[in-house]
C-alpha positions, 0 to 999 in steps of 0.5 A: 500500500503506497502513501504519497505523503512523501518525506522527499528529503530522505534518501534510503542510501544515506546520501546527501541530496542537494534538493533535500538539504535545500528543502529544509534550509529554513529550519526543522520541519516535520513530514508524515511518511505514512498515515495508517488507515487502521485496516489491513495496513495496521493502525495505532503504532505505539512502538519505536521504529528500527532502521536497516542498513538501506534506510528502510523503517520497521515497526509494529502497529497495535491494531489493524491487520487482517485480524485487527490485533496488530502487524509488523510493517516495513516502510521503504522509500523510492522516487515515488515516495514512501510505501508500506508493506505488512510483513506479518499479521498477528493472529490473536491468542494463539501467537500474540496480539496487540504489540506495543513493542518494536522489533530489532534485527540480529546479525543474521537479519532476523527480526525479534519482537514481543507482544504484551498479550496473546500466546498460550496463556494470553500473557504475552509472547516473544517472536522471531521473523525470518526472511526467505527472500520473498516473505517473512515467516514466524520462525520462533515463538515463546509464550509466557505462562506465569501464574502469580505467586507460582512459576518464575516465567514472567508476564508482559515482556518489554521491548527486546535488546539484541546485542552480540552477547544475547537477546535481553528483556524484562517482564513486569511480573514474574518470580516474586511478583516483582518482575524478571530480567530474562535472556532469550535464545533460539533453540531449533525451531523455537525460542527459550527463555532463562531468568537472569534476575528476579527482582525482590521489591523494596529496597530492591527495584521492582516491576521493571518498567513497561509503560504500554507505549513501547518503553522499558527496553534495557540498554547496554554500555561498552562494558556490557552492563545492562541498565533499565528503569523500574516502577519502584525502588528503595523508597518503596513508592510505586510511583517514584521509580528507580534506575537499576544496573545488571552485571553479568557473571563474566564480571564477577564469577557469580550469577547476574547481579543487580544494584539500584543506581538511583531511586526517585523519592516519589515526592515530585512537585518541587524544582528538580525533583523528577519522578516516575521514569517512563521511557528507555535510558540512553548511554553515551561512550563515557557511561553516562545515562540519560532519561526522562521522568513523566512527572516532577520538576516544575508544577503549574496549571499547564501540567497535565500531571498534578505533580509536575510536567516532567524532567530530563535527567543525567546519571554520571558514574564515578568511583564514589557512585552515581551523580544525579543531575536534572538537565531540564524541567518542562513547564507545560507551555510551548516547551511541552509536558509529560515526556513518557518516551526516552531519549536519543543521542546524536554524535555531537552529544545533543539529546532528542525526545518527544513530549506527550502533551504541551506545545504551541497552540493550535492543537485541534484536539487540545483539551488544555494540554496540547498535542505534544512536541519533538524537542532538542536539548543542546549542551553549551558546556554549563547549561542545557537549552531546549528548543522545539523542532515540532509541535503537533497540531493533532490533525494530519501530522499526528498527535500525542507522541509516546515512543522513542525517536530513532536517528539515522547516520545523517541525524534525521529523526523518525518516530510514530504517533498512535493518534492523529493522521489523515485516518485518525489511526496514527502516523510515522513521521520524520524530522530533520533538526 
Protein backbone atom coordinates (compact mmCIF):
# COMPACT_ATOMS: atom_id res chain seq x y z
CA UNK A 1 0.00 0.00 0.00
CA UNK A 2 1.53 3.31 -1.04
CA UNK A 3 1.25 6.65 0.69
CA UNK A 4 2.06 9.78 -1.28
CA UNK A 5 2.79 11.92 1.77
CA UNK A 6 6.43 11.67 0.73
CA UNK A 7 9.24 12.73 3.01
CA UNK A 8 11.03 13.82 -0.15
CA UNK A 9 14.16 14.95 1.63
CA UNK A 10 15.26 11.47 2.64
CA UNK A 11 17.34 9.08 0.55
CA UNK A 12 17.43 5.47 1.55
CA UNK A 13 21.14 5.11 0.86
CA UNK A 14 22.09 7.76 3.45
CA UNK A 15 23.47 10.05 0.74
CA UNK A 16 23.05 13.80 0.99
CA UNK A 17 20.89 15.02 -1.87
CA UNK A 18 21.21 18.72 -2.70
CA UNK A 19 17.46 19.22 -3.11
CA UNK A 20 16.89 17.57 0.26
CA UNK A 21 19.19 20.00 2.01
CA UNK A 22 17.59 22.95 0.27
CA UNK A 23 14.10 21.81 1.22
CA UNK A 24 14.97 22.09 4.90
CA UNK A 25 17.26 25.10 4.74
CA UNK A 26 14.70 27.22 6.57
CA UNK A 27 14.80 25.04 9.69
CA UNK A 28 13.20 21.95 11.25
CA UNK A 29 10.12 20.56 9.60
CA UNK A 30 8.01 17.51 10.31
CA UNK A 31 6.82 15.34 7.44
CA UNK A 32 4.34 12.49 7.62
CA UNK A 33 5.89 9.47 5.94
CA UNK A 34 2.84 7.26 6.26
CA UNK A 35 -0.67 7.59 7.69
CA UNK A 36 -2.24 4.32 8.84
CA UNK A 37 -5.82 3.53 7.89
CA UNK A 38 -6.47 1.05 10.69
CA UNK A 39 -7.43 -1.62 8.17
CA UNK A 40 -5.20 -4.29 6.56
CA UNK A 41 -2.17 -1.96 6.77
CA UNK A 42 -2.45 -1.72 10.55
CA UNK A 43 -3.17 1.14 12.89
CA UNK A 44 -2.24 2.79 16.20
CA UNK A 45 1.58 2.37 16.15
CA UNK A 46 2.73 2.70 19.76
CA UNK A 47 6.20 1.25 19.20
CA UNK A 48 9.56 2.81 18.31
CA UNK A 49 10.97 2.21 14.83
CA UNK A 50 14.03 0.29 13.64
CA UNK A 51 16.30 1.14 10.68
CA UNK A 52 18.13 -1.28 8.41
CA UNK A 53 21.36 -0.51 6.54
CA UNK A 54 19.45 0.65 3.46
CA UNK A 55 17.36 3.16 5.38
CA UNK A 56 14.11 1.16 5.43
CA UNK A 57 11.99 1.58 8.55
CA UNK A 58 10.42 -1.29 10.52
CA UNK A 59 7.83 -1.19 13.27
CA UNK A 60 4.62 -2.60 14.66
CA UNK A 61 1.02 -1.50 14.98
CA UNK A 62 -1.07 -2.45 17.98
CA UNK A 63 -4.30 -2.62 15.96
CA UNK A 64 -5.41 -3.33 12.40
CA UNK A 65 -4.11 -6.01 10.09
CA UNK A 66 -6.06 -8.99 8.82
CA UNK A 67 -7.16 -9.96 12.33
CA UNK A 68 -7.33 -6.45 13.82
CA UNK A 69 -4.77 -7.34 16.52
CA UNK A 70 -1.68 -5.73 15.03
CA UNK A 71 1.05 -6.04 12.42
CA UNK A 72 4.77 -5.86 11.75
CA UNK A 73 5.40 -3.44 8.89
CA UNK A 74 8.15 -2.02 6.69
CA UNK A 75 8.36 1.44 5.12
CA UNK A 76 10.61 1.77 2.08
CA UNK A 77 11.43 4.85 0.02
CA UNK A 78 11.58 5.35 -3.74
CA UNK A 79 11.29 8.29 -6.13
CA UNK A 80 7.51 7.94 -5.87
CA UNK A 81 7.51 8.32 -2.10
CA UNK A 82 7.24 6.04 0.90
CA UNK A 83 5.34 2.78 0.62
CA UNK A 84 4.21 0.48 3.41
CA UNK A 85 4.14 -3.30 3.33
CA UNK A 86 2.91 -5.62 6.08
CA UNK A 87 5.47 -8.29 6.91
CA UNK A 88 3.38 -10.14 9.47
CA UNK A 89 -0.22 -10.19 10.70
CA UNK A 90 -0.74 -11.21 14.32
CA UNK A 91 -3.43 -13.85 14.68
CA UNK A 92 -4.57 -13.38 18.28
CA UNK A 93 -4.39 -15.57 21.34
CA UNK A 94 -2.50 -18.40 19.62
CA UNK A 95 0.53 -16.40 18.54
CA UNK A 96 0.39 -12.97 20.09
CA UNK A 97 -1.60 -9.79 19.68
CA UNK A 98 -1.53 -6.04 20.24
CA UNK A 99 2.24 -5.46 20.11
CA UNK A 100 3.22 -2.29 21.94
CA UNK A 101 6.91 -3.00 21.41
CA UNK A 102 9.04 -2.57 18.31
CA UNK A 103 11.27 -5.04 16.50
CA UNK A 104 15.05 -5.46 16.41
CA UNK A 105 17.45 -7.17 13.99
CA UNK A 106 20.02 -9.79 14.89
CA UNK A 107 23.30 -10.20 12.98
CA UNK A 108 21.65 -12.66 10.57
CA UNK A 109 18.86 -10.27 9.59
CA UNK A 110 16.11 -11.94 11.60
CA UNK A 111 13.59 -9.72 13.37
CA UNK A 112 12.68 -10.20 17.02
CA UNK A 113 9.85 -8.58 18.93
CA UNK A 114 7.38 -9.02 21.78
CA UNK A 115 3.66 -8.64 22.37
CA UNK A 116 2.22 -7.84 25.78
CA UNK A 117 -0.73 -10.19 25.31
CA UNK A 118 -1.65 -13.26 23.32
CA UNK A 119 0.16 -16.57 23.35
CA UNK A 120 -0.93 -19.81 25.01
CA UNK A 121 -1.90 -18.09 28.28
CA UNK A 122 -2.65 -14.62 26.88
CA UNK A 123 0.25 -13.22 28.95
CA UNK A 124 2.46 -12.12 26.08
CA UNK A 125 4.90 -13.56 23.56
CA UNK A 126 8.36 -13.14 22.10
CA UNK A 127 8.56 -13.93 18.39
CA UNK A 128 11.16 -14.31 15.67
CA UNK A 129 10.55 -13.47 11.99
CA UNK A 130 12.82 -14.80 9.24
CA UNK A 131 13.04 -13.56 5.65
CA UNK A 132 13.27 -16.20 2.92
CA UNK A 133 13.77 -13.56 0.23
CA UNK A 134 10.16 -13.09 -0.77
CA UNK A 135 8.25 -13.19 2.52
CA UNK A 136 8.64 -13.10 6.27
CA UNK A 137 7.52 -16.03 8.39
CA UNK A 138 7.32 -16.69 12.09
CA UNK A 139 10.25 -18.98 12.83
CA UNK A 140 10.12 -18.96 16.61
CA UNK A 141 7.55 -18.21 19.29
CA UNK A 142 7.78 -18.08 23.08
CA UNK A 143 4.58 -17.84 25.12
CA UNK A 144 4.61 -16.69 28.74
CA UNK A 145 2.68 -18.85 31.20
CA UNK A 146 3.39 -17.11 34.51
CA UNK A 147 0.94 -17.60 37.38
CA UNK A 148 1.13 -15.05 40.20
CA UNK A 149 2.93 -16.49 43.18
CA UNK A 150 3.76 -19.62 41.23
CA UNK A 151 6.14 -20.09 38.32
CA UNK A 152 9.15 -17.89 37.63
CA UNK A 153 8.39 -17.41 33.93
CA UNK A 154 7.05 -13.86 33.71
CA UNK A 155 4.32 -11.80 32.12
CA UNK A 156 4.13 -8.85 29.70
CA UNK A 157 7.65 -8.78 28.21
CA UNK A 158 9.27 -5.47 27.36
CA UNK A 159 10.86 -4.41 24.09
CA UNK A 160 13.93 -6.51 23.30
CA UNK A 161 17.59 -5.55 23.44
CA UNK A 162 19.54 -7.52 20.82
CA UNK A 163 23.32 -7.50 21.31
CA UNK A 164 26.29 -9.66 20.28
CA UNK A 165 26.05 -11.25 23.74
CA UNK A 166 22.38 -12.19 23.57
CA UNK A 167 18.76 -11.04 23.48
CA UNK A 168 17.55 -9.47 26.71
CA UNK A 169 14.22 -8.22 28.08
CA UNK A 170 12.32 -7.69 31.30
CA UNK A 171 8.85 -8.74 32.43
CA UNK A 172 6.64 -6.59 34.58
CA UNK A 173 5.63 -9.60 36.68
CA UNK A 174 7.41 -12.87 37.43
CA UNK A 175 9.38 -14.58 40.17
CA UNK A 176 8.34 -12.89 43.41
CA UNK A 177 5.66 -10.88 41.59
CA UNK A 178 8.19 -8.03 41.20
CA UNK A 179 9.33 -8.86 37.69
CA UNK A 180 12.27 -10.57 35.98
CA UNK A 181 15.21 -9.82 33.75
CA UNK A 182 15.39 -12.55 31.11
CA UNK A 183 17.53 -13.77 28.21
CA UNK A 184 16.06 -15.31 25.04
CA UNK A 185 17.84 -17.79 22.79
CA UNK A 186 16.93 -19.63 19.61
CA UNK A 187 16.51 -23.38 20.13
CA UNK A 188 15.79 -25.36 16.99
CA UNK A 189 12.55 -24.03 15.56
CA UNK A 190 11.58 -22.23 18.74
CA UNK A 191 12.80 -19.84 21.42
CA UNK A 192 13.76 -20.49 25.02
CA UNK A 193 13.87 -18.15 28.00
CA UNK A 194 16.12 -18.12 31.04
CA UNK A 195 15.69 -15.88 34.08
CA UNK A 196 18.78 -13.78 34.78
CA UNK A 197 17.43 -11.99 37.83
CA UNK A 198 14.25 -11.95 39.91
CA UNK A 199 13.54 -8.51 41.32
CA UNK A 200 12.87 -8.57 45.06
CA UNK A 201 10.80 -5.46 45.75
CA UNK A 202 11.81 -2.81 48.27
CA UNK A 203 14.64 -1.98 48.86
CA UNK A 204 15.47 -3.58 45.52
CA UNK A 205 13.87 -2.26 42.35
CA UNK A 206 10.55 -3.83 41.44
CA UNK A 207 8.35 -4.13 38.36
CA UNK A 208 10.80 -3.18 35.61
CA UNK A 209 9.14 -0.56 33.53
CA UNK A 210 6.74 -1.29 30.75
CA UNK A 211 4.65 1.78 30.05
CA UNK A 212 2.42 0.24 27.32
CA UNK A 213 3.90 2.68 24.82
CA UNK A 214 6.84 0.54 23.76
CA UNK A 215 9.15 1.64 26.57
CA UNK A 216 11.09 -0.48 29.01
CA UNK A 217 13.92 -1.72 26.78
CA UNK A 218 17.19 -2.45 28.54
CA UNK A 219 20.32 -0.64 27.32
CA UNK A 220 23.95 -1.79 27.42
CA UNK A 221 27.13 0.20 27.96
CA UNK A 222 30.50 -0.58 26.40
CA UNK A 223 31.36 -2.93 29.27
CA UNK A 224 28.22 -5.00 28.76
CA UNK A 225 26.40 -3.72 31.84
CA UNK A 226 22.63 -3.61 31.37
CA UNK A 227 20.50 -0.72 32.62
CA UNK A 228 16.78 -0.16 32.93
CA UNK A 229 14.07 1.66 34.81
CA UNK A 230 11.54 0.28 37.27
CA UNK A 231 8.25 1.36 38.76
CA UNK A 232 9.51 1.22 42.35
CA UNK A 233 12.80 1.41 44.20
CA UNK A 234 14.48 1.92 47.56
CA UNK A 235 11.86 4.33 48.85
CA UNK A 236 9.11 1.82 48.21
CA UNK A 237 6.93 4.34 46.44
CA UNK A 238 5.24 2.64 43.49
CA UNK A 239 5.29 5.93 41.58
CA UNK A 240 8.78 7.09 42.49
CA UNK A 241 10.70 4.68 40.35
CA UNK A 242 14.30 3.57 40.07
CA UNK A 243 17.20 3.10 37.68
CA UNK A 244 18.95 -0.27 38.05
CA UNK A 245 22.09 -1.98 36.75
CA UNK A 246 22.62 -5.66 35.90
CA UNK A 247 26.14 -7.12 35.68
CA UNK A 248 26.93 -10.49 34.11
CA UNK A 249 28.70 -13.48 35.70
CA UNK A 250 31.71 -12.83 33.44
CA UNK A 251 32.48 -9.75 35.52
CA UNK A 252 32.44 -11.29 38.99
CA UNK A 253 32.19 -15.05 38.52
CA UNK A 254 28.74 -15.35 40.08
CA UNK A 255 25.14 -15.19 38.92
CA UNK A 256 23.82 -11.99 37.39
CA UNK A 257 23.91 -9.22 39.99
CA UNK A 258 21.53 -6.27 40.31
CA UNK A 259 22.10 -2.94 42.01
CA UNK A 260 19.97 0.19 42.27
CA UNK A 261 21.74 3.10 40.61
CA UNK A 262 19.20 5.71 41.69
CA UNK A 263 15.82 5.77 43.43
CA UNK A 264 13.36 8.60 42.88
CA UNK A 265 11.68 9.54 46.15
CA UNK A 266 8.24 9.97 44.59
CA UNK A 267 7.52 13.38 46.12
CA UNK A 268 7.66 15.49 42.97
CA UNK A 269 6.20 18.93 42.76
CA UNK A 270 9.46 20.74 43.52
CA UNK A 271 12.21 22.15 41.38
CA UNK A 272 14.43 19.41 40.05
CA UNK A 273 12.61 16.57 41.79
CA UNK A 274 11.62 14.47 38.81
CA UNK A 275 9.98 11.11 39.38
CA UNK A 276 8.11 8.30 37.64
CA UNK A 277 10.58 7.47 34.85
CA UNK A 278 8.57 6.33 31.86
CA UNK A 279 10.97 5.80 28.97
CA UNK A 280 14.08 3.94 27.93
CA UNK A 281 17.52 5.12 29.01
CA UNK A 282 20.30 6.06 26.61
CA UNK A 283 24.01 5.69 27.42
CA UNK A 284 26.95 7.63 25.97
CA UNK A 285 30.53 6.50 25.40
CA UNK A 286 31.57 7.70 28.86
CA UNK A 287 28.92 5.54 30.52
CA UNK A 288 26.63 8.44 31.44
CA UNK A 289 22.92 7.59 31.46
CA UNK A 290 20.21 9.96 30.22
CA UNK A 291 16.48 9.58 30.73
CA UNK A 292 13.15 11.29 31.33
CA UNK A 293 10.63 11.40 34.13
CA UNK A 294 6.98 11.83 33.24
CA UNK A 295 6.27 13.84 36.40
CA UNK A 296 8.09 16.07 38.85
CA UNK A 297 10.01 19.25 38.21
CA UNK A 298 8.06 22.44 37.63
CA UNK A 299 4.44 22.18 38.74
CA UNK A 300 1.83 24.61 37.48
CA UNK A 301 -1.59 24.77 35.90
CA UNK A 302 -0.14 23.96 32.47
CA UNK A 303 0.91 20.46 33.55
CA UNK A 304 -1.27 17.54 32.64
CA UNK A 305 0.01 15.77 35.78
CA UNK A 306 -0.67 17.45 39.12
CA UNK A 307 2.87 16.81 40.36
CA UNK A 308 4.91 18.49 37.68
CA UNK A 309 5.41 18.48 33.93
CA UNK A 310 8.38 16.08 33.85
CA UNK A 311 12.14 16.33 33.51
CA UNK A 312 15.24 15.20 31.62
CA UNK A 313 18.00 13.82 33.85
CA UNK A 314 21.58 12.54 33.70
CA UNK A 315 23.27 9.92 35.87
CA UNK A 316 27.08 10.01 35.81
CA UNK A 317 29.26 7.21 37.24
CA UNK A 318 32.34 7.82 39.37
CA UNK A 319 34.46 5.98 41.90
CA UNK A 320 32.12 7.27 44.62
CA UNK A 321 28.90 6.18 42.98
CA UNK A 322 26.43 7.86 40.67
CA UNK A 323 25.65 11.59 40.46
CA UNK A 324 22.12 12.63 39.52
CA UNK A 325 21.60 15.91 37.64
CA UNK A 326 18.39 17.45 36.33
CA UNK A 327 19.12 18.81 32.84
CA UNK A 328 15.72 20.29 32.06
CA UNK A 329 12.30 20.79 33.67
CA UNK A 330 9.31 21.07 31.36
CA UNK A 331 6.87 23.88 32.08
CA UNK A 332 3.83 22.56 30.22
CA UNK A 333 3.72 25.52 27.83
CA UNK A 334 5.24 25.72 24.36
CA UNK A 335 8.17 23.61 25.58
CA UNK A 336 6.00 20.54 26.14
CA UNK A 337 4.90 18.38 29.06
CA UNK A 338 4.91 14.74 30.17
CA UNK A 339 7.79 13.02 28.35
CA UNK A 340 6.72 9.36 28.62
CA UNK A 341 9.27 8.28 25.99
CA UNK A 342 13.03 8.05 26.34
CA UNK A 343 15.76 9.95 24.51
CA UNK A 344 18.09 9.52 21.56
CA UNK A 345 21.64 10.90 21.41
CA UNK A 346 23.39 12.22 18.30
CA UNK A 347 27.12 12.19 17.56
CA UNK A 348 27.53 15.75 18.85
CA UNK A 349 26.01 14.93 22.24
CA UNK A 350 22.62 16.56 21.63
CA UNK A 351 19.54 14.84 23.06
CA UNK A 352 16.19 14.44 21.28
CA UNK A 353 12.81 13.29 22.53
CA UNK A 354 9.07 13.81 22.50
CA UNK A 355 6.51 15.02 24.99
CA UNK A 356 3.02 13.59 25.01
CA UNK A 357 1.38 16.94 25.77
CA UNK A 358 2.12 20.65 25.55
CA UNK A 359 3.48 22.60 22.62
CA UNK A 360 2.50 25.65 20.62
CA UNK A 361 -1.20 26.39 20.45
CA UNK A 362 -3.47 25.41 17.62
CA UNK A 363 -3.89 21.75 18.52
CA UNK A 364 -7.29 20.73 17.18
CA UNK A 365 -7.59 18.01 19.84
CA UNK A 366 -6.44 20.31 22.58
CA UNK A 367 -8.03 19.89 26.00
CA UNK A 368 -5.80 22.37 27.74
CA UNK A 369 -2.65 20.27 27.46
CA UNK A 370 -1.59 20.47 23.80
CA UNK A 371 -0.89 17.67 21.34
CA UNK A 372 2.79 17.13 22.10
CA UNK A 373 6.21 18.10 20.78
CA UNK A 374 9.51 16.91 19.32
CA UNK A 375 12.31 18.63 21.27
CA UNK A 376 16.08 19.01 21.23
CA UNK A 377 18.42 19.62 24.17
CA UNK A 378 21.83 21.10 23.39
CA UNK A 379 24.71 21.48 25.84
CA UNK A 380 26.74 24.69 25.91
CA UNK A 381 29.18 23.27 28.44
CA UNK A 382 27.47 24.53 31.56
CA UNK A 383 23.76 24.57 30.72
CA UNK A 384 21.31 22.64 28.59
CA UNK A 385 18.96 24.54 26.29
CA UNK A 386 15.70 23.15 24.97
CA UNK A 387 14.28 24.01 21.55
CA UNK A 388 11.14 22.72 19.87
CA UNK A 389 11.57 21.05 16.50
CA UNK A 390 7.85 20.41 16.02
CA UNK A 391 4.58 20.99 17.84
CA UNK A 392 1.89 18.55 16.79
CA UNK A 393 -1.35 20.10 15.64
CA UNK A 394 -3.47 17.00 16.11
CA UNK A 395 -4.66 16.82 12.53
CA UNK A 396 -2.84 15.07 9.66
CA UNK A 397 0.58 15.50 11.30
CA UNK A 398 -0.29 13.19 14.22
CA UNK A 399 -0.79 13.83 17.92
CA UNK A 400 0.30 12.76 21.41
CA UNK A 401 3.66 11.05 20.65
CA UNK A 402 4.61 8.49 23.28
CA UNK A 403 7.51 6.47 21.85
CA UNK A 404 11.25 6.92 21.45
CA UNK A 405 12.65 8.61 18.38
CA UNK A 406 15.38 6.93 16.34
CA UNK A 407 18.15 8.71 14.45
CA UNK A 408 19.92 7.81 11.19
CA UNK A 409 23.55 8.40 10.19
CA UNK A 410 22.80 11.90 8.93
CA UNK A 411 21.00 12.96 12.09
CA UNK A 412 17.44 12.65 10.75
CA UNK A 413 14.82 11.69 13.31
CA UNK A 414 11.94 9.25 12.91
CA UNK A 415 9.02 8.44 15.18
CA UNK A 416 5.42 7.36 15.48
CA UNK A 417 2.20 8.66 16.97
CA UNK A 418 -0.63 6.34 17.92
CA UNK A 419 -3.18 9.08 17.33
CA UNK A 420 -3.93 11.61 14.62
CA UNK A 421 -3.13 11.39 10.95
CA UNK A 422 -5.38 11.50 7.91
CA UNK A 423 -7.33 8.45 9.05
CA UNK A 424 -7.00 9.07 12.80
CA UNK A 425 -5.06 5.80 13.27
CA UNK A 426 -1.59 7.21 13.80
CA UNK A 427 1.40 8.08 11.62
CA UNK A 428 5.09 7.52 11.00
CA UNK A 429 6.84 10.90 10.83
CA UNK A 430 10.31 12.30 10.15
CA UNK A 431 12.06 15.46 11.36
CA UNK A 432 15.40 16.95 10.29
CA UNK A 433 16.84 19.11 13.14
